[in-house]
BAFIVEX-810738 format. One record per residue (C-alpha): residue in three letters; x, y, z. Coordinates in Angstrom, 1 decimal. Each point is the difference from the previous one (the first is absolute). Example, Ala and Ser with C-alpha at 12.3 -4.5 7.8 and 13.67 -1.06 7.14 Angstrom:
2
<rest=ALA, u=12.3, v=-4.5, w=7.8>
<rest=SER, u=1.4, v=3.4, w=-0.7>
END
This chain:
390
<rest=UNK, u=50.6, v=-33.9, w=-8.8>
<rest=UNK, u=-3.6, v=-0.2, w=0.4>
<rest=UNK, u=-1.7, v=0.3, w=-3.3>
<rest=UNK, u=-3.7, v=-1.0, w=1.2>
<rest=UNK, u=-1.5, v=2.9, w=1.6>
<rest=UNK, u=-3.6, v=1.4, w=1.3>
<rest=UNK, u=-1.1, v=3.3, w=-0.2>
<rest=UNK, u=-0.7, v=0.9, w=2.8>
<rest=UNK, u=2.5, v=-1.9, w=1.8>
<rest=UNK, u=-2.6, v=-0.7, w=3.2>
<rest=UNK, u=-4.0, v=0.7, w=0.2>
<rest=UNK, u=-1.6, v=2.0, w=3.2>
<rest=UNK, u=-3.7, v=0.0, w=-0.5>
<rest=UNK, u=-0.4, v=1.8, w=3.4>
<rest=UNK, u=-3.7, v=-0.3, w=2.1>
<rest=UNK, u=-2.6, v=-1.8, w=-1.7>
<rest=UNK, u=-3.5, v=-1.1, w=1.5>
<rest=UNK, u=-0.5, v=-3.7, w=0.8>
<rest=UNK, u=-2.5, v=-1.4, w=-2.7>
<rest=UNK, u=1.4, v=2.4, w=-2.9>
<rest=UNK, u=3.1, v=0.1, w=-1.9>
<rest=UNK, u=2.4, v=2.3, w=-1.9>
<rest=UNK, u=2.4, v=-0.6, w=-2.9>
<rest=UNK, u=3.1, v=0.9, w=-1.1>
<rest=UNK, u=1.8, v=0.3, w=-3.3>
<rest=UNK, u=3.6, v=-1.4, w=-0.6>
<rest=UNK, u=2.3, v=-0.8, w=-2.8>
<rest=UNK, u=2.4, v=-2.5, w=-0.5>
<rest=UNK, u=3.1, v=0.3, w=-2.1>
<rest=UNK, u=2.9, v=-1.6, w=-1.6>
<rest=UNK, u=3.0, v=2.4, w=-0.2>
<rest=UNK, u=2.4, v=-2.4, w=-1.3>
<rest=UNK, u=1.4, v=-0.8, w=-3.4>
<rest=UNK, u=-1.4, v=-3.8, w=0.3>
<rest=UNK, u=-3.5, v=-1.7, w=0.7>
<rest=UNK, u=-0.9, v=-0.7, w=3.2>
<rest=UNK, u=-2.8, v=-3.0, w=0.9>
<rest=UNK, u=-2.0, v=0.2, w=3.0>
<rest=UNK, u=-1.5, v=-3.4, w=0.9>
<rest=UNK, u=-2.8, v=1.1, w=2.9>
<rest=UNK, u=-0.8, v=2.6, w=2.1>
<rest=UNK, u=-0.4, v=-0.5, w=3.8>
<rest=UNK, u=-2.2, v=2.0, w=2.1>
<rest=UNK, u=1.1, v=-0.1, w=3.8>
<rest=UNK, u=-3.2, v=1.4, w=1.6>
<rest=UNK, u=-3.5, v=-0.8, w=-0.9>
<rest=UNK, u=-1.1, v=3.3, w=0.4>
<rest=UNK, u=1.7, v=1.1, w=-3.4>
<rest=UNK, u=-0.2, v=-1.1, w=-3.4>
<rest=UNK, u=0.8, v=0.7, w=-3.3>
<rest=UNK, u=-1.4, v=0.1, w=-3.3>
<rest=UNK, u=1.0, v=0.5, w=-3.8>
<rest=UNK, u=3.0, v=-2.7, w=0.0>
<rest=UNK, u=0.0, v=-3.1, w=-1.0>
<rest=UNK, u=2.8, v=-2.7, w=0.0>
<rest=UNK, u=2.2, v=-1.0, w=-0.5>
<rest=UNK, u=0.6, v=3.5, w=-1.9>
<rest=UNK, u=3.2, v=0.9, w=-2.0>
<rest=UNK, u=1.3, v=3.7, w=0.4>
<rest=UNK, u=1.6, v=0.7, w=-3.7>
<rest=UNK, u=3.5, v=2.7, w=0.7>
<rest=UNK, u=-1.4, v=3.4, w=0.6>
<rest=UNK, u=-3.5, v=-1.6, w=0.3>
<rest=UNK, u=-2.5, v=1.1, w=2.7>
<rest=UNK, u=-3.4, v=-1.2, w=1.2>
<rest=UNK, u=-2.7, v=1.8, w=2.5>
<rest=UNK, u=-1.9, v=-1.9, w=2.4>
<rest=UNK, u=-2.2, v=0.8, w=3.3>
<rest=UNK, u=0.2, v=-0.7, w=3.3>
<rest=UNK, u=-3.1, v=-0.2, w=2.4>
<rest=UNK, u=-0.8, v=0.2, w=3.6>
<rest=UNK, u=-2.7, v=-1.0, w=1.5>
<rest=UNK, u=0.2, v=-0.2, w=3.6>
<rest=UNK, u=-2.5, v=-2.7, w=1.9>
<rest=UNK, u=1.3, v=1.3, w=3.1>
<rest=UNK, u=0.8, v=2.7, w=2.3>
<rest=UNK, u=3.8, v=0.0, w=0.4>
<rest=UNK, u=3.4, v=0.5, w=-2.0>
<rest=UNK, u=0.6, v=-1.9, w=-3.0>
<rest=UNK, u=3.8, v=-0.5, w=-1.7>
<rest=UNK, u=1.6, v=-2.0, w=-2.2>
<rest=UNK, u=1.9, v=-0.7, w=-3.2>
<rest=UNK, u=-0.8, v=-0.9, w=-3.7>
<rest=UNK, u=2.4, v=-2.4, w=-1.0>
<rest=UNK, u=0.9, v=0.0, w=-3.7>
<rest=UNK, u=1.6, v=-3.2, w=-0.8>
<rest=UNK, u=2.3, v=-1.2, w=-2.8>
<rest=UNK, u=0.6, v=-3.9, w=-0.7>
<rest=UNK, u=3.3, v=0.6, w=1.7>
<rest=UNK, u=-1.8, v=0.4, w=3.3>
<rest=UNK, u=1.8, v=2.8, w=0.2>
<rest=UNK, u=-3.0, v=3.6, w=0.5>
<rest=UNK, u=-1.2, v=3.4, w=0.3>
<rest=UNK, u=-1.4, v=1.1, w=3.0>
<rest=UNK, u=-2.8, v=2.7, w=0.2>
<rest=UNK, u=-1.2, v=1.5, w=3.1>
<rest=UNK, u=-3.4, v=0.5, w=0.7>
<rest=UNK, u=-1.9, v=1.9, w=3.1>
<rest=UNK, u=-3.1, v=0.6, w=1.1>
<rest=UNK, u=-2.1, v=0.6, w=3.2>
<rest=UNK, u=-3.8, v=-1.2, w=0.1>
<rest=UNK, u=-2.3, v=2.4, w=2.5>
<rest=UNK, u=-3.3, v=-0.4, w=0.9>
<rest=UNK, u=-2.6, v=1.7, w=-2.1>
<rest=UNK, u=-0.8, v=3.5, w=1.3>
<rest=UNK, u=-3.2, v=1.8, w=0.0>
<rest=UNK, u=0.9, v=3.4, w=0.0>
<rest=UNK, u=-1.5, v=2.8, w=-2.3>
<rest=UNK, u=0.6, v=3.5, w=-0.2>
<rest=UNK, u=-2.9, v=2.8, w=-0.4>
<rest=UNK, u=1.2, v=1.8, w=-2.4>
<rest=UNK, u=1.5, v=-2.9, w=-2.0>
<rest=UNK, u=2.7, v=2.7, w=-1.7>
<rest=UNK, u=0.9, v=3.7, w=0.9>
<rest=UNK, u=0.6, v=2.2, w=-2.7>
<rest=UNK, u=0.8, v=3.4, w=1.0>
<rest=UNK, u=-0.2, v=1.6, w=-3.4>
<rest=UNK, u=1.9, v=3.4, w=-0.6>
<rest=UNK, u=2.2, v=1.0, w=2.7>
<rest=UNK, u=2.5, v=2.9, w=-0.4>
<rest=UNK, u=3.7, v=-0.8, w=0.8>
<rest=UNK, u=1.2, v=1.3, w=3.5>
<rest=UNK, u=-3.6, v=-0.6, w=1.2>
<rest=UNK, u=-2.3, v=-3.1, w=1.5>
<rest=UNK, u=-3.9, v=-1.4, w=-0.3>
<rest=UNK, u=-0.6, v=-2.9, w=2.5>
<rest=UNK, u=-2.7, v=-2.7, w=-0.9>
<rest=UNK, u=-1.6, v=-2.6, w=2.9>
<rest=UNK, u=-0.6, v=-3.3, w=-0.3>
<rest=UNK, u=-1.3, v=-2.9, w=2.2>
<rest=UNK, u=1.3, v=-3.5, w=0.5>
<rest=UNK, u=-2.9, v=-2.3, w=0.8>
<rest=UNK, u=0.8, v=-4.1, w=1.0>
<rest=UNK, u=-3.1, v=-1.5, w=-1.6>
<rest=UNK, u=0.9, v=-3.2, w=0.9>
<rest=UNK, u=-1.5, v=-2.3, w=3.2>
<rest=UNK, u=3.3, v=0.3, w=2.0>
<rest=UNK, u=2.2, v=2.3, w=1.1>
<rest=UNK, u=3.3, v=0.7, w=-2.1>
<rest=UNK, u=3.2, v=2.1, w=1.0>
<rest=UNK, u=1.7, v=2.8, w=-1.9>
<rest=UNK, u=3.4, v=0.5, w=1.1>
<rest=UNK, u=2.0, v=1.8, w=-3.1>
<rest=UNK, u=-1.0, v=2.7, w=-2.4>
<rest=UNK, u=2.0, v=1.5, w=-3.2>
<rest=UNK, u=-0.2, v=3.3, w=-2.0>
<rest=UNK, u=1.9, v=1.4, w=-2.2>
<rest=UNK, u=1.8, v=3.1, w=0.5>
<rest=UNK, u=-2.5, v=2.4, w=-1.9>
<rest=UNK, u=-2.9, v=-0.6, w=2.6>
<rest=UNK, u=-0.1, v=0.5, w=3.4>
<rest=UNK, u=-1.7, v=-2.3, w=2.3>
<rest=UNK, u=-2.0, v=0.1, w=3.3>
<rest=UNK, u=-2.3, v=-2.2, w=2.3>
<rest=UNK, u=-0.2, v=-2.3, w=2.8>
<rest=UNK, u=3.6, v=-1.5, w=1.3>
<rest=UNK, u=0.7, v=-3.3, w=-1.0>
<rest=UNK, u=-0.3, v=-2.8, w=0.8>
<rest=UNK, u=-3.8, v=0.3, w=0.2>
<rest=UNK, u=-2.2, v=-3.2, w=0.3>
<rest=UNK, u=-3.7, v=0.7, w=-2.1>
<rest=UNK, u=-2.7, v=-2.4, w=1.3>
<rest=UNK, u=-2.8, v=-1.0, w=-2.2>
<rest=UNK, u=-1.6, v=3.2, w=-1.7>
<rest=UNK, u=2.5, v=2.3, w=1.5>
<rest=UNK, u=1.8, v=2.5, w=-1.5>
<rest=UNK, u=2.8, v=2.5, w=-0.1>
<rest=UNK, u=0.3, v=3.5, w=-1.8>
<rest=UNK, u=3.2, v=1.4, w=-1.7>
<rest=UNK, u=0.4, v=3.0, w=-1.5>
<rest=UNK, u=2.5, v=0.6, w=-3.0>
<rest=UNK, u=1.6, v=3.3, w=-0.8>
<rest=UNK, u=1.6, v=0.5, w=-3.4>
<rest=UNK, u=2.6, v=2.2, w=-0.6>
<rest=UNK, u=1.6, v=0.5, w=-3.1>
<rest=UNK, u=3.7, v=0.8, w=-0.4>
<rest=UNK, u=0.3, v=0.0, w=-3.3>
<rest=UNK, u=-2.8, v=0.6, w=-3.5>
<rest=UNK, u=-1.7, v=-3.1, w=-1.4>
<rest=UNK, u=-2.1, v=-2.6, w=1.0>
<rest=UNK, u=0.4, v=-2.6, w=2.9>
<rest=UNK, u=-1.2, v=-3.7, w=0.0>
<rest=UNK, u=0.7, v=-1.9, w=3.2>
<rest=UNK, u=-1.4, v=-2.0, w=2.5>
<rest=UNK, u=-0.2, v=-0.1, w=4.3>
<rest=UNK, u=0.1, v=-3.1, w=1.1>
<rest=UNK, u=-0.5, v=-1.8, w=3.1>
<rest=UNK, u=1.2, v=-3.6, w=1.2>
<rest=UNK, u=0.5, v=-2.3, w=3.1>
<rest=UNK, u=2.8, v=-2.9, w=-0.1>
<rest=UNK, u=-2.5, v=-2.7, w=-0.6>
<rest=UNK, u=-3.1, v=1.8, w=-2.0>
<rest=UNK, u=0.7, v=1.2, w=-3.9>
<rest=UNK, u=0.8, v=3.9, w=-1.0>
<rest=UNK, u=-3.0, v=1.8, w=-0.4>
<rest=UNK, u=0.4, v=3.0, w=-2.3>
<rest=UNK, u=-1.8, v=3.3, w=-0.8>
<rest=UNK, u=0.5, v=2.2, w=-3.2>
<rest=UNK, u=1.0, v=3.1, w=0.8>
<rest=UNK, u=0.6, v=2.4, w=-3.6>
<rest=UNK, u=0.1, v=4.1, w=-0.2>
<rest=UNK, u=1.9, v=2.3, w=-1.9>
<rest=UNK, u=2.0, v=3.1, w=0.9>
<rest=UNK, u=-0.5, v=3.2, w=-1.6>
<rest=UNK, u=1.1, v=3.3, w=-0.3>
<rest=UNK, u=1.5, v=1.7, w=3.1>
<rest=UNK, u=-2.9, v=2.5, w=-0.4>
<rest=UNK, u=-2.2, v=0.0, w=3.2>
<rest=UNK, u=-3.1, v=-1.5, w=0.3>
<rest=UNK, u=-3.3, v=1.0, w=-1.8>
<rest=UNK, u=-3.8, v=-0.3, w=0.1>
<rest=UNK, u=-2.4, v=-0.3, w=-2.8>
<rest=UNK, u=-3.7, v=-0.2, w=0.0>
<rest=UNK, u=-1.8, v=-1.7, w=-2.9>
<rest=UNK, u=-2.1, v=1.0, w=-1.9>
<rest=UNK, u=1.1, v=3.5, w=-0.4>
<rest=UNK, u=-3.6, v=1.0, w=-0.9>
<rest=UNK, u=-3.2, v=-0.6, w=2.0>
<rest=UNK, u=-2.8, v=0.1, w=-2.2>
<rest=UNK, u=-3.4, v=-0.3, w=1.7>
<rest=UNK, u=-2.3, v=0.7, w=-3.0>
<rest=UNK, u=-3.5, v=0.8, w=0.9>
<rest=UNK, u=-1.3, v=-0.4, w=3.5>
<rest=UNK, u=-3.6, v=0.6, w=0.9>
<rest=UNK, u=-0.4, v=2.5, w=2.7>
<rest=UNK, u=-0.9, v=-2.1, w=3.3>
<rest=UNK, u=1.7, v=-2.9, w=-1.4>
<rest=UNK, u=4.0, v=-0.7, w=0.6>
<rest=UNK, u=2.7, v=-1.0, w=-2.5>
<rest=UNK, u=3.2, v=-2.2, w=0.6>
<rest=UNK, u=3.5, v=-0.2, w=-1.8>
<rest=UNK, u=3.0, v=-1.7, w=1.0>
<rest=UNK, u=3.4, v=1.1, w=0.3>
<rest=UNK, u=3.5, v=-1.9, w=1.2>
<rest=UNK, u=3.1, v=1.4, w=1.3>
<rest=UNK, u=3.0, v=-1.1, w=-0.4>
<rest=UNK, u=3.4, v=0.0, w=1.4>
<rest=UNK, u=3.2, v=-0.2, w=-2.4>
<rest=UNK, u=3.8, v=0.0, w=0.6>
<rest=UNK, u=-0.5, v=0.0, w=4.5>
<rest=UNK, u=-2.5, v=-0.2, w=2.3>
<rest=UNK, u=-2.5, v=3.3, w=0.0>
<rest=UNK, u=-2.2, v=0.8, w=2.9>
<rest=UNK, u=-3.2, v=1.6, w=-0.8>
<rest=UNK, u=-0.6, v=1.9, w=3.0>
<rest=UNK, u=-3.1, v=2.3, w=-1.5>
<rest=UNK, u=-2.7, v=0.5, w=-2.7>
<rest=UNK, u=-1.9, v=3.0, w=-1.4>
<rest=UNK, u=-2.7, v=0.9, w=-1.8>
<rest=UNK, u=-1.0, v=3.1, w=-2.1>
<rest=UNK, u=-3.7, v=0.0, w=0.5>
<rest=UNK, u=-2.2, v=-1.3, w=2.8>
<rest=UNK, u=-2.1, v=-1.9, w=-2.7>
<rest=UNK, u=2.7, v=-2.3, w=0.0>
<rest=UNK, u=1.2, v=-2.9, w=2.9>
<rest=UNK, u=2.5, v=-2.3, w=0.3>
<rest=UNK, u=-0.4, v=-3.6, w=1.3>
<rest=UNK, u=1.6, v=-3.7, w=-0.1>
<rest=UNK, u=3.1, v=1.6, w=1.2>
<rest=UNK, u=1.1, v=0.7, w=3.5>
<rest=UNK, u=3.2, v=2.4, w=0.4>
<rest=UNK, u=2.6, v=0.3, w=0.9>
<rest=UNK, u=1.1, v=-3.2, w=-1.8>
<rest=UNK, u=3.1, v=-1.1, w=-1.3>
<rest=UNK, u=0.8, v=-1.7, w=-3.2>
<rest=UNK, u=3.3, v=-2.2, w=-0.1>
<rest=UNK, u=1.3, v=0.9, w=-3.9>
<rest=UNK, u=-1.8, v=-2.1, w=-2.6>
<rest=UNK, u=-2.9, v=0.1, w=2.6>
<rest=UNK, u=-3.6, v=1.2, w=-1.3>
<rest=UNK, u=-3.4, v=1.3, w=2.1>
<rest=UNK, u=-3.2, v=0.5, w=-1.4>
<rest=UNK, u=-2.5, v=2.8, w=1.0>
<rest=UNK, u=-3.7, v=1.2, w=-1.2>
<rest=UNK, u=-1.1, v=3.3, w=-0.6>
<rest=UNK, u=-3.3, v=1.1, w=0.5>
<rest=UNK, u=-2.0, v=2.8, w=-1.9>
<rest=UNK, u=-3.3, v=0.6, w=1.4>
<rest=UNK, u=-1.5, v=3.6, w=-2.1>
<rest=UNK, u=-2.1, v=2.6, w=1.7>
<rest=UNK, u=-1.1, v=1.5, w=-3.1>
<rest=UNK, u=0.1, v=-0.3, w=-3.6>
<rest=UNK, u=3.5, v=1.1, w=-1.8>
<rest=UNK, u=3.3, v=-0.7, w=-0.8>
<rest=UNK, u=2.6, v=-0.4, w=2.7>
<rest=UNK, u=3.7, v=-0.5, w=-0.5>
<rest=UNK, u=2.4, v=-0.6, w=3.3>
<rest=UNK, u=2.8, v=-1.9, w=1.0>
<rest=UNK, u=1.3, v=-2.7, w=2.9>
<rest=UNK, u=3.4, v=1.2, w=1.2>
<rest=UNK, u=2.4, v=-2.9, w=2.5>
<rest=UNK, u=2.5, v=1.3, w=2.0>
<rest=UNK, u=3.3, v=-2.3, w=0.6>
<rest=UNK, u=3.2, v=-0.1, w=0.5>
<rest=UNK, u=0.9, v=-0.7, w=-3.6>
<rest=UNK, u=2.1, v=2.5, w=-2.0>
<rest=UNK, u=-3.3, v=0.5, w=-2.2>
<rest=UNK, u=-2.5, v=1.3, w=3.0>
<rest=UNK, u=-2.8, v=0.8, w=-0.2>
<rest=UNK, u=-0.9, v=-2.6, w=-2.5>
<rest=UNK, u=-3.3, v=1.0, w=-1.7>
<rest=UNK, u=-2.7, v=-1.3, w=-2.5>
<rest=UNK, u=-2.7, v=2.1, w=-1.9>
<rest=UNK, u=-3.9, v=-0.4, w=0.8>
<rest=UNK, u=-2.3, v=0.0, w=-2.5>
<rest=UNK, u=-3.8, v=0.0, w=0.3>
<rest=UNK, u=-3.2, v=1.4, w=-0.8>
<rest=UNK, u=-3.8, v=0.4, w=1.9>
<rest=UNK, u=-2.9, v=0.0, w=-1.1>
<rest=UNK, u=-3.5, v=0.7, w=1.2>
<rest=UNK, u=-2.3, v=-2.9, w=0.6>
<rest=UNK, u=-2.9, v=-0.4, w=-2.8>
<rest=UNK, u=-3.2, v=0.8, w=1.0>
<rest=UNK, u=-3.9, v=-0.4, w=-1.0>
<rest=UNK, u=-3.7, v=0.7, w=0.5>
<rest=UNK, u=-2.5, v=-2.4, w=-0.8>
<rest=UNK, u=-3.2, v=1.3, w=-0.7>
<rest=UNK, u=-3.0, v=-2.2, w=-0.4>
<rest=UNK, u=-3.8, v=1.3, w=-0.4>
<rest=UNK, u=-3.4, v=-1.6, w=-0.3>
<rest=UNK, u=-1.5, v=0.1, w=-3.8>
<rest=UNK, u=-2.4, v=2.8, w=-1.2>
<rest=UNK, u=-3.2, v=-1.6, w=-0.4>
<rest=UNK, u=-0.5, v=2.1, w=-2.9>
<rest=UNK, u=1.2, v=-1.1, w=-3.7>
<rest=UNK, u=3.6, v=1.3, w=0.1>
<rest=UNK, u=3.1, v=-0.3, w=-2.5>
<rest=UNK, u=2.5, v=0.5, w=2.8>
<rest=UNK, u=1.6, v=2.4, w=2.8>
<rest=UNK, u=2.1, v=2.9, w=0.7>
<rest=UNK, u=2.3, v=-0.1, w=3.3>
<rest=UNK, u=0.7, v=3.5, w=1.4>
<rest=UNK, u=2.1, v=1.0, w=2.4>
<rest=UNK, u=1.6, v=3.0, w=1.9>
<rest=UNK, u=2.6, v=1.2, w=2.7>
<rest=UNK, u=-3.2, v=1.7, w=2.2>
<rest=UNK, u=-3.6, v=-0.5, w=0.3>
<rest=UNK, u=-1.1, v=3.0, w=-1.5>
<rest=UNK, u=3.4, v=0.4, w=-2.5>
<rest=UNK, u=-0.3, v=-0.7, w=-3.3>
<rest=UNK, u=-0.6, v=-3.7, w=-1.1>
<rest=UNK, u=2.1, v=-1.3, w=-3.4>
<rest=UNK, u=-1.2, v=-3.1, w=-1.8>
<rest=UNK, u=3.0, v=-2.7, w=0.5>
<rest=UNK, u=-1.5, v=-2.6, w=-2.8>
<rest=UNK, u=0.9, v=0.6, w=-3.2>
<rest=UNK, u=-2.9, v=-1.6, w=-1.6>
<rest=UNK, u=-3.5, v=-0.7, w=1.5>
<rest=UNK, u=0.6, v=-3.2, w=2.2>
<rest=UNK, u=-3.1, v=-2.5, w=-0.8>
<rest=UNK, u=1.2, v=-2.0, w=4.2>
<rest=UNK, u=-1.2, v=0.8, w=2.9>
<rest=UNK, u=3.9, v=0.0, w=1.4>
<rest=UNK, u=2.9, v=2.3, w=-0.6>
<rest=UNK, u=3.7, v=-0.2, w=1.3>
<rest=UNK, u=1.4, v=3.6, w=0.7>
<rest=UNK, u=4.2, v=-0.7, w=-0.4>
<rest=UNK, u=0.8, v=3.6, w=0.1>
<rest=UNK, u=-0.6, v=0.8, w=3.6>
<rest=UNK, u=3.0, v=1.2, w=3.0>
<rest=UNK, u=0.4, v=-1.7, w=3.2>
<rest=UNK, u=-1.4, v=1.9, w=2.5>
<rest=UNK, u=-2.5, v=2.5, w=-2.5>
<rest=UNK, u=-3.5, v=0.5, w=0.7>
<rest=UNK, u=-2.2, v=-0.7, w=-3.5>
<rest=UNK, u=-4.1, v=0.6, w=-0.6>
<rest=UNK, u=-1.1, v=-1.9, w=-3.1>
<rest=UNK, u=-3.3, v=-0.1, w=-1.7>
<rest=UNK, u=-1.6, v=-2.2, w=-2.4>
<rest=UNK, u=-2.7, v=1.1, w=-2.8>
<rest=UNK, u=-2.1, v=-2.3, w=-2.6>
<rest=UNK, u=0.1, v=0.5, w=-3.3>
<rest=UNK, u=-2.8, v=-1.5, w=-2.9>
<rest=UNK, u=0.2, v=-0.5, w=-3.2>
<rest=UNK, u=-0.4, v=3.5, w=-1.3>
<rest=UNK, u=2.8, v=1.1, w=2.4>
<rest=UNK, u=-1.8, v=1.9, w=2.1>
<rest=UNK, u=1.3, v=0.2, w=3.8>
<rest=UNK, u=-1.5, v=-0.2, w=3.3>
<rest=UNK, u=-0.2, v=1.6, w=3.2>
<rest=UNK, u=3.4, v=-0.9, w=2.0>
<rest=UNK, u=-0.6, v=-2.2, w=3.2>
<rest=UNK, u=1.1, v=1.1, w=3.1>
<rest=UNK, u=3.4, v=0.6, w=0.5>
<rest=UNK, u=2.1, v=-3.0, w=1.4>
<rest=UNK, u=2.9, v=0.6, w=2.3>
<rest=UNK, u=3.2, v=-1.5, w=-0.1>
<rest=UNK, u=3.1, v=0.2, w=1.6>
<rest=UNK, u=2.8, v=-1.9, w=-1.1>
<rest=UNK, u=2.7, v=-2.2, w=2.5>
END
């Protein structure tokens, strides 16, 4: 009975691009009751190399030793050979090794991986990706493979892609049970390496698709009349695909922008939108935006809160200084030319300019200015000045 054994009994490297390398581990063991002496190792094909062993090598009864086998193809071809572990007596243990050198493949995927998020068991979600030949010569895709939880649709194979050409594929995730699934979609050709696209998704509960809007309340704060305020929101589908068919707003002071309806969101996919507030007058406004869809929680709504504020208006007055010695001036205002004029400065103003900040848009005011000497005596008012605030 052969007491010297290698685990695994043979090594298969699959496809490795020319100029690259792949390493596989192996273990040599003595299952017998006496020591085994190995004099040398013969590698039958130069595309393979062994590291981690030195000869002569003695394996005592029950002893094992690990080593690595390297495959580094230099040409595009199928390579095979054997690792011959030789005893001094001349007998040997042969470990078959297999590998295929293939041309480098300049294929790229966009996006490089597909994450489906949470999808309800019994429903499905689909994502698109594009394979592009980024090399300088044509390549051929002849085979594809995908795990059972995912369905692939795309062009019929084989397909040839010239330099810079692309092919579009769609992957549909169809979870059959709860839990996370992480697999790969791969394409290859007889003389090409295997190109993979990672796939992941989580099978959730059997509930139907849901639509959520975030944030739940969009607060605009204060916005001056004549200006606009903008808040961003996000719609997200979970549990399955959701088609959003319409949106409604509870107030004409708000408008929706940044999204075109109808739109379909796959499970885990999101879409952003903007809401714009355009106040017409001062005051607080509360409303809501509501999205109609095929989700079980339709319509899905978010609250809106904003306050319009009137713009600040001022009247700037200036006058020529009195030729007499004065301590300052008083400023008077009336709503009508012949009405009662009220003083609007709190103390005698020594300057020759005054700003009235307590005015309203569209209103008309009449202003008078008097001079005051050091004894507190006040002059007669000047001719009233009419001002309309625009």
